[in-house]
C-alpha positions in Angstrom: 46.6 -39.9 -22.7 44.3 -41.4 -25.3 41.7 -39.4 -27.2 38.1 -39.0 -25.9 36.8 -41.5 -28.4 39.1 -44.2 -26.9 38.3 -43.5 -23.3 37.1 -46.5 -21.2 35.0 -46.4 -18.1 36.9 -46.6 -14.9 33.9 -45.8 -12.7 30.6 -44.9 -14.2 28.5 -44.7 -11.0 28.4 -42.3 -8.2 29.8 -43.4 -4.9 27.3 -44.4 -2.2 24.9 -41.5 -1.6 23.1 -40.8 1.7 21.3 -37.8 3.1 19.7 -36.8 6.4 17.1 -34.0 6.2 16.1 -31.4 8.9 18.7 -32.2 11.6 19.0 -28.5 12.7 15.7 -27.3 14.1 16.7 -23.6 14.2 17.4 -23.5 10.4 14.6 -23.1 7.8 16.2 -25.9 5.8 19.0 -28.4 6.5 20.7 -31.4 4.8 23.6 -33.6 5.8 24.7 -35.0 2.5 27.3 -37.6 1.7 28.9 -39.2 -1.3 31.5 -41.8 -0.5 33.7 -40.4 2.2 32.9 -36.8 1.5 30.3 -35.2 3.7 28.8 -31.7 4.0 26.2 -30.3 6.4 24.3 -27.4 4.9 21.8 -25.1 6.6 19.7 -22.4 5.1 18.5 -19.3 7.1 16.1 -16.8 5.7 14.6 -15.0 4.0 16.2 -12.3 6.4 16.2 -8.6 6.1 19.3 -7.5 4.3 21.4 -4.5 5.3 21.2 -1.6 2.9 24.8 -2.0 1.7 24.2 -5.6 0.5 20.4 -5.5 -0.4 19.0 -5.7 -3.9 15.8 -3.9 -4.7 14.8 -6.6 -7.2 15.7 -9.9 -5.7 17.1 -11.7 -2.6 20.8 -11.7 -2.0 22.3 -15.2 -1.6 25.2 -15.5 0.8 27.3 -18.7 1.3 29.5 -19.3 4.3 31.9 -22.3 4.2 33.3 -23.7 7.4 35.6 -26.6 8.2 38.4 -25.9 5.8 41.7 -24.0 6.3 39.9 -20.7 6.0 36.3 -19.5 6.4 35.0 -17.3 3.7 31.7 -15.7 2.8 30.8 -15.7 -0.9 31.6 -12.6 -2.8 30.0 -10.9 -5.8 29.9 -13.8 -8.2 26.8 -13.5 -10.5 24.6 -16.2 -11.9 26.0 -17.9 -15.0 28.6 -20.4 -16.1 31.9 -20.4 -14.3 34.7 -21.4 -16.6 38.2 -22.2 -15.3 41.2 -23.4 -17.2 43.5 -23.6 -14.1 44.7 -27.0 -13.1 44.3 -27.1 -9.3 43.6 -29.9 -7.0 40.6 -28.1 -5.4 38.8 -24.8 -5.6 39.7 -22.3 -2.9 37.1 -21.8 -0.2 36.0 -18.5 -1.7 35.6 -20.0 -5.1 33.6 -22.9 -3.7 31.3 -20.4 -2.0 30.8 -18.5 -5.2 29.9 -21.7 -7.2 27.3 -22.6 -4.6 26.0 -19.1 -4.7 25.6 -19.1 -8.5 23.8 -22.4 -8.4 21.4 -21.4 -5.7 20.6 -18.1 -7.4 19.5 -20.1 -10.4 17.5 -22.7 -8.5 15.6 -20.4 -6.1 13.0 -17.9 -7.3 15.0 -15.0 -5.7 12.8 -12.3 -7.3 10.1 -13.1 -4.8 12.3 -11.7 -2.0 13.5 -8.2 -2.8 15.7 -6.5 -0.2 16.1 -9.8 1.7 18.9 -12.3 2.0 19.2 -16.1 2.1 22.2 -17.5 4.0 23.6 -20.9 3.3 26.1 -22.3 5.8 28.2 -25.2 4.6 30.1 -27.3 7.2 32.7 -29.5 5.6 32.7 -32.6 7.8 35.0 -34.8 5.6 36.6 -34.2 2.2 37.6 -37.2 0.1 37.1 -35.6 -3.3 34.3 -34.0 -5.4 33.7 -31.5 -2.6 32.4 -28.8 -5.0 29.5 -31.0 -6.4 28.7 -32.4 -3.0 28.5 -28.9 -1.5 26.1 -27.8 -4.3 23.9 -30.9 -3.8 23.8 -30.3 0.0 22.7 -26.7 -0.5 20.0 -27.7 -3.0 18.5 -30.2 -0.6 18.6 -27.7 2.2 16.7 -25.3 -0.1 14.1 -27.9 -0.9 13.8 -28.8 2.8 13.1 -25.1 3.6 10.1 -25.0 1.3 11.4 -21.8 -0.4 10.0 -21.5 -3.9 12.3 -22.8 -6.5 12.1 -22.5 -10.3 14.4 -25.5 -10.9 16.5 -28.1 -9.2 20.3 -28.2 -9.6 22.4 -31.4 -9.3 26.2 -31.3 -9.6 28.9 -33.9 -10.5 32.6 -34.0 -10.6 34.5 -36.1 -13.1 38.0 -36.8 -14.2 40.2 -38.8 -16.6 42.9 -41.1 -15.3 45.1 -43.0 -17.7 42.4 -43.0 -20.4 39.7 -44.1 -17.9 36.7 -42.0 -17.1 36.1 -41.6 -13.3 32.8 -40.2 -12.1 32.6 -38.7 -8.6 36.4 -38.9 -8.1 38.1 -39.3 -4.8 41.0 -37.1 -3.7 43.4 -39.8 -4.9 41.6 -40.1 -8.3 41.8 -36.4 -8.8 45.5 -36.1 -7.9 46.3 -38.7 -10.6 44.1 -37.2 -13.3 45.1 -35.7 -16.6 41.8 -33.9 -17.0 39.0 -32.9 -14.7 35.6 -31.3 -14.8 32.7 -30.1 -12.6 29.2 -29.6 -14.0 26.1 -28.4 -12.3 23.0 -29.4 -14.3 19.6 -27.9 -14.0 16.2 -29.5 -14.5 14.9 -28.0 -17.8 13.8 -29.2 -21.2 17.3 -28.6 -22.6 19.1 -30.0 -19.6 21.1 -26.8 -19.2 24.3 -26.3 -17.2 24.4 -23.5 -14.7 28.0 -23.8 -13.7 31.0 -25.7 -15.0 34.8 -25.9 -14.5 37.3 -27.9 -16.5 41.1 -28.2 -16.7 44.1 -30.3 -16.9 46.8 -30.9 -19.6 44.7 -33.4 -21.5 41.5 -31.3 -21.6 40.1 -30.7 -25.0 36.7 -30.1 -26.7 35.9 -33.8 -27.3 36.6 -34.7 -23.7 34.6 -31.7 -22.5 31.5 -33.0 -24.2 32.1 -36.5 -23.0 32.4 -35.1 -19.4 29.2 -33.1 -20.0 27.2 -36.1 -21.3 28.4 -38.4 -18.5 27.7 -35.9 -15.7 24.3 -35.1 -17.3 23.3 -38.8 -17.0 24.5 -38.8 -13.4 22.5 -35.7 -12.6 19.3 -37.5 -13.7 20.1 -40.2 -11.1 20.7 -37.4 -8.5 17.3 -35.7 -9.3 15.6 -39.0 -8.5 17.6 -39.5 -5.3 16.7 -36.0 -4.2 13.0 -36.7 -4.6 13.4 -40.0 -2.7 15.2 -38.3 0.2 12.4 -35.7 0.5 9.7 -38.3 0.3 11.3 -40.3 3.0 11.5 -37.1 5.2 7.8 -36.4 4.6 7.0 -40.0 5.7 9.2 -39.5 8.8 7.4 -36.3 9.7 4.0 -37.9 9.3 5.0 -40.7 11.6 6.2 -38.2 14.2 2.9 -36.3 13.9 0.8 -39.4 14.2 2.7 -40.4 17.3 1.8 -37.1 19.0 
């Protein structure tokens, strides 16, 4: 494995991105989000009254339920902040995936407006061909935007890996299984382009490669922010057309 300075670009672009907004009428927000052959349907319910044992007197409790994998798990007590992992695994467990989405949504949403209430995100994994963590975060972010709930920022996430000295953005399952280093970064819209969650690992992972991963995914996040705005604008246009037809 070559050093970070000698890395070449294997794939610098995201796979094809598509999104359908508002499919589920019973949810406050909904997004069916796809990158390549990985697809996630996310719905948001709430704010709902939280039970005393899980309520927070200062802010809303964010819960994440993941379906469509080998197990179905509700997010635990992960708190807002950066998630660091040095374990070399093919994928996060379902509970870890839920916790990452939870941390990202706690950052994006103005949760302090809803004390003693809860927001429930339900993620349905329709198909998984790599980069599931970032695609789940992006689906949840679009569902939150669709719901109209007040947000203090927008989060866009990207997976990345290094395969035989080549940098692969938005890797497939095959890419990831062949990688010597991998990373996940959730970037937030802010003046400093902060990272709300990250995970890296692999035998070739080092500080220089970390910062190369960070820079590459940050640029990809800017593309995603523009796509998110485009998707929501298209939905507004579709809603206006439906209203005019009535």
